[in-house]
C-alpha positions in Angstrom: 32.6 -19.8 11.0 32.4 -16.3 12.4 34.1 -15.0 9.0 31.1 -16.9 7.2 28.8 -15.1 9.1 30.6 -11.7 9.2 31.7 -11.8 5.8 29.8 -14.6 3.6 28.0 -14.1 0.8 24.8 -16.0 2.3 24.5 -14.3 5.7 24.9 -11.1 3.6 22.5 -11.9 1.0 19.8 -12.8 3.7 20.0 -9.7 5.9 18.2 -7.0 3.4 15.2 -9.2 3.9 15.0 -8.4 7.3 15.4 -5.0 6.9 12.8 -4.8 3.8 10.4 -6.6 6.7 10.8 -4.1 9.1 10.5 -1.3 6.8 6.7 -3.0 5.9 5.9 -2.8 9.7 6.4 0.8 9.6 4.8 1.2 6.7 1.6 -0.3 8.2 1.8 1.4 11.2 1.9 4.8 9.5 -1.1 7.2 9.4 -2.0 8.9 6.0 -1.2 12.7 5.5 -3.9 15.1 5.5 -4.7 16.9 2.4 -4.8 20.6 2.2 -7.6 22.3 0.0 -7.5 26.1 -1.1 -10.6 27.1 -4.0 -12.1 30.3 -5.3 -15.6 30.3 -6.3 -17.7 33.0 -8.2 -20.6 32.8 -5.6 -20.1 34.1 -1.9 -18.2 33.4 0.1 -15.7 33.2 -2.8 -12.5 31.6 -0.6 -12.2 28.3 0.9 -9.8 26.3 3.0 -10.4 22.8 4.0 -8.3 20.1 5.5 -8.8 16.6 4.7 -7.9 14.2 7.3 -7.9 10.2 6.4 -9.2 8.1 9.3 -8.2 4.6 10.2 -10.8 1.9 11.4 -8.9 0.3 14.5 -9.7 -3.2 12.9 -8.4 -2.3 9.7 -5.2 -1.0 11.1 -4.8 -4.1 13.4 -5.0 -6.5 10.5 -2.7 -4.6 8.7 0.1 -3.9 10.9 -0.3 -7.9 12.4 0.4 -9.2 8.9 3.3 -7.2 8.5 4.6 -8.2 12.0 3.8 -11.9 11.5 6.0 -11.2 8.0 8.6 -9.5 10.0 8.9 -12.8 12.3 9.1 -15.1 9.1 11.9 -13.1 7.6 13.5 -13.1 11.0 13.3 -16.9 11.3 14.4 -17.3 7.6 17.4 -15.1 8.3 18.4 -17.3 11.5 18.3 -20.1 9.5 20.5 -18.4 6.6 22.9 -18.1 9.3 22.8 -21.4 10.6 23.2 -22.4 7.0 26.1 -20.1 6.5 27.7 -22.1 9.4 27.1 -25.4 7.8 28.7 -24.1 4.8 31.8 -23.3 6.7 32.0 -26.3 8.6 31.3 -28.5 5.3 33.8 -26.8 3.3 36.2 -27.2 6.3 35.8 -30.8 6.5 36.4 -31.1 2.8 39.5 -29.2 2.9 40.6 -31.4 5.6 39.7 -34.5 4.0 41.4 -33.2 0.7 44.6 -32.3 2.5 44.8 -36.0 4.4 44.4 -37.6 1.1 46.9 -35.4 -0.6 49.2 -36.2 2.5 48.6 -39.9 2.1 49.5 -39.9 -1.7 52.6 -37.9 -1.0 53.8 -40.3 1.5 52.6 -43.4 -1.1 54.7 -41.8 -3.6 57.5 -41.6 -1.5 57.0 -45.3 -0.4 56.8 -46.3 -3.9 60.1 -44.6 -4.8 62.0 -46.2 -2.0 60.1 -49.3 -3.4 61.8 -48.8 -7.0 64.8 -48.3 -5.2 64.9 -51.5 -3.1 63.5 -53.5 -6.7 66.6 -52.0 -8.7 69.1 -53.0 -5.7 67.5 -56.3 -5.6 68.0 -56.7 -9.3 71.6 -55.6 -9.2 72.1 -58.3 -6.6 70.3 -61.0 -8.9 67.4 -61.3 -6.6 64.8 -59.9 -8.7 63.9 -60.0 -12.2 63.6 -56.8 -14.9 59.8 -57.5 -14.5 60.0 -56.5 -10.9 61.8 -53.2 -11.7 59.4 -52.3 -14.2 56.4 -52.9 -12.3 57.7 -50.5 -9.4 58.6 -48.0 -11.9 55.2 -48.2 -13.0 53.7 -47.7 -9.5 55.9 -45.1 -8.8 54.5 -42.7 -11.7 51.1 -43.7 -10.9 51.3 -42.8 -7.4 53.6 -39.8 -8.4 50.7 -38.6 -10.7 48.1 -39.1 -8.0 50.0 -37.1 -5.5 49.8 -33.9 -8.0 46.2 -34.5 -8.6 45.3 -34.8 -4.8 47.5 -31.4 -3.8 45.9 -29.9 -6.4 42.2 -31.0 -5.3 43.6 -29.8 -1.9 44.4 -26.4 -2.9 41.1 -26.0 -4.9 39.2 -27.0 -1.4 41.1 -24.6 0.7 40.0 -21.7 -2.0 36.5 -23.2 -1.6 36.8 -22.6 2.0 38.1 -19.2 1.4 34.6 -18.3 -0.7 32.7 -19.2 1.7 34.6 -17.2 4.3 34.3 -14.2 2.2 38.2 -13.9 1.5 39.7 -13.5 -2.0 40.0 -16.9 -3.5 42.8 -16.7 -6.0 45.3 -17.7 -3.9 45.5 -19.4 -0.7 45.5 -17.5 2.3 44.5 -20.0 5.2 46.0 -22.8 7.0 44.1 -25.6 8.3 44.5 -26.3 12.3 42.3 -29.3 13.0 42.3 -32.7 11.9 39.3 -35.3 10.7 38.0 -37.0 14.0 34.6 -38.7 14.5 31.9 -36.7 15.2 30.2 -37.1 18.6 26.7 -38.7 18.4 23.9 -36.1 18.7 20.9 -36.4 21.0 17.5 -37.1 19.7 15.8 -34.8 21.5 15.3 -31.1 19.9 13.9 -28.4 22.4 11.7 -25.7 20.2 10.4 -25.4 16.5 12.6 -25.7 13.7 13.8 -22.5 11.8 12.2 -23.2 8.8 8.8 -24.7 10.0 8.5 -21.6 12.5 9.2 -19.1 9.4 6.6 -21.1 7.5 3.9 -20.8 10.2 4.9 -17.3 10.5 4.3 -16.4 6.6 1.0 -18.5 7.0 -0.1 -16.1 10.1 0.9 -13.0 7.6 -1.6 -14.8 5.1 -4.2 -15.0 7.4 -4.0 -11.5 8.6 -4.0 -10.3 5.1 -7.3 -12.4 4.3 -8.9 -11.0 7.3 -7.4 -7.5 6.1 -8.9 -8.1 2.5 -12.3 -8.9 3.9 -12.6 -5.9 6.4 -11.7 -3.5 3.6 -15.3 -3.8 2.1 -16.1 -0.8 3.9 -13.0 1.4 3.4 -11.8 4.2 5.9 -13.5 7.4 6.0 -12.0 11.0 5.9 -13.0 14.1 7.9 -13.0 17.3 6.5 -12.5 20.5 8.3 -11.9 24.2 6.9 -13.0 27.6 6.8 -14.6 29.8 4.1 -14.7 33.5 3.7 -14.4 36.5 1.3 -18.2 38.0 1.4 -17.9 41.2 -0.7 -21.3 42.6 0.8 -20.2 42.0 4.2 -23.1 40.2 5.1 -21.0 37.2 6.8 -18.8 38.3 9.5 -15.8 36.5 9.8 -14.7 33.0 8.4 -17.5 30.5 8.5 -16.5 27.2 9.7 -16.7 23.7 7.4 -16.9 20.5 8.9 -17.2 17.0 6.8 -17.4 13.5 6.6 -16.7 11.4 3.9 -17.8 7.8 3.7 -17.1 5.4 0.9 -20.2 3.5 -0.1 -19.2 -0.3 -1.3 -22.1 -0.1 -4.3 -20.0 -1.5 -7.0 -16.9 -2.7 -5.5 -16.9 -5.1 -2.6 -13.4 -6.1 -2.8 -13.9 -9.2 -4.3 -10.9 -9.7 -6.2 -8.3 -8.9 -3.7 -10.2 -11.2 -1.2 -9.8 -14.3 -4.0 -6.4 -13.3 -4.3 -5.6 -13.2 -0.3 -7.3 -16.7 0.2 -5.4 -17.9 -2.7 -2.3 -16.7 -1.0 -3.5 -18.1 2.4 -4.0 -21.4 1.2 -0.8 -21.6 -0.8 1.0 -20.5 2.5 -0.8 -23.3 4.4 0.4 -26.2 1.8 3.8 -24.8 2.1 3.8 -25.0 5.9 2.5 -28.7 6.0 5.4 -29.2 3.2 7.8 -27.9 4.9 6.7 -29.7 8.2 6.9 -32.9 6.2 10.1 -31.8 4.4 12.1 -31.1 7.6 11.2 -34.2 9.6 12.3 -36.1 6.5 15.6 -34.1 6.5 16.3 -34.9 10.1 15.3 -38.5 9.8 17.9 -38.7 6.8 20.6 -36.9 8.6 20.3 -39.0 11.6 20.6 -42.3 9.5 23.6 -41.1 7.2 25.4 -40.0 10.2 24.7 -43.3 12.0 25.9 -45.2 8.6 29.0 -42.9 8.7 29.7 -43.8 12.0 29.6 -47.6 11.7 31.7 -47.1 8.3 34.4 -45.4 10.4 34.3 -47.8 13.3 34.7 -50.5 10.4 37.2 -48.8 8.5 39.6 -48.1 11.5 39.8 -51.8 12.1 40.4 -52.6 8.1 43.1 -50.2 8.3 44.8 -51.3 11.0 44.9 -54.9 9.5 45.6 -53.2 6.1 48.9 -51.5 7.0 50.1 -54.5 8.7 49.8 -56.8 6.1 51.6 -53.8 3.9 54.6 -53.7 6.3 55.2 -57.3 6.2 54.7 -57.9 2.9 57.1 -55.1 2.1 59.6 -56.5 4.7 59.4 -60.2 3.1 59.9 -58.6 0.0 63.1 -57.5 1.4 64.0 -60.8 2.4 62.6 -62.3 -0.8 60.1 -64.4 0.5 57.5 -62.9 -1.6 57.3 -61.5 -5.4 56.5 -57.9 -6.1 53.0 -58.2 -7.1 52.4 -59.4 -3.9 53.6 -56.1 -2.2 52.0 -53.9 -4.6 48.5 -55.3 -4.1 49.0 -55.4 -0.4 50.2 -51.4 -0.5 47.1 -50.7 -2.7 44.6 -52.2 0.0 46.2 -49.8 2.6 46.1 -47.2 0.4 42.1 -47.7 -0.7 41.7 -48.6 3.2 42.8 -45.5 4.5 40.9 -43.4 1.5 37.9 -45.1 2.7 38.6 -44.0 6.1 39.3 -40.4 5.4 35.9 -40.4 3.0 33.9 -42.1 5.7 35.5 -39.4 8.3 34.2 -36.6 6.2 30.8 -38.1 5.3 30.5 -38.5 9.1 31.4 -34.9 10.1 29.1 -33.5 6.9 26.2 -35.7 7.9 26.5 -34.6 11.8 26.6 -30.7 10.4 23.7 -31.5 8.4 21.9 -32.5 11.4 22.5 -29.6 13.5 21.5 -27.6 10.6 18.1 -28.9 10.3 17.6 -29.2 14.2 18.3 -25.7 14.5 15.3 -24.2 16.4 13.9 -21.1 17.7 15.5 -21.9 20.8 18.8 -21.8 19.6 18.9 -19.2 17.4 16.8 -15.9 18.4 15.6 -14.3 15.8 
């Protein structure tokens, strides 16, 4: 997980969004630069020097900065969610790699058992206690399990390479080894403190659009500018020294009442309002679905473990009975197949339970758990 946060592509892609939002806040806080004007006229005074200073209405500045800060808050919450998503991806990749490794280990053991059964069938045929059909059946079973073992080993290598990609490591060859085995996850608590990150991000985005609409409405009367300067250069000498110039430029909303910008901001606000409501509903549905999947997977794991114990005992007893000539080889093969399927189901349901627990932690990560 630490590697996925430090070098993983998901966390790295999300970081520039926060930097861009922080830059937008800096832009919103910036005052406009003054404009220096120097001119010459044929009439006296002939020389003019002016400095035009744009003024910023407090109500315009407050709306502009507030919208940028709300966007920054939304970006931070989304970045926090992406970091939680990177941890989720790493955990899921690790679980799948563990499940693939466990399955490969099981099929290797099954292939070895099938080879032992083939040797036993040949010995019994030489002793006159088994037929050639038993040897052929054992040969087919050993070949099938050897192919399954090779395929599962290849799948385990692929799962490890996918884990390395999530960790931000090269995935052309295996460079990591798993240290943990699959275990049933703990039941997650139903209580959630704080607001889920995606909901908080959607609410912050809605606030940003609300402030953007307020800015558009307040911009009907544009900000004025103050002009100060001096003029001089009277050849007659009538005017002594430079003359002071002071002026105020106030835009008049005669032809443009900023209606288009207001409509655009209102549409963006309405869209953000709908997205916030949809996000809230989807978050609630995702939490409920993750809880159902986790509970179901844990029930399946408990049932699988009970069935697995019985299936393994049946397989062991049938193999012992076959060695003593009490049962036929097809019965042994069927018992071993049932035990293999029970073990595979246990591994798959353990992986599903761990994935569901990770998904539940992801969708219940809140603002109190993940600082923006």
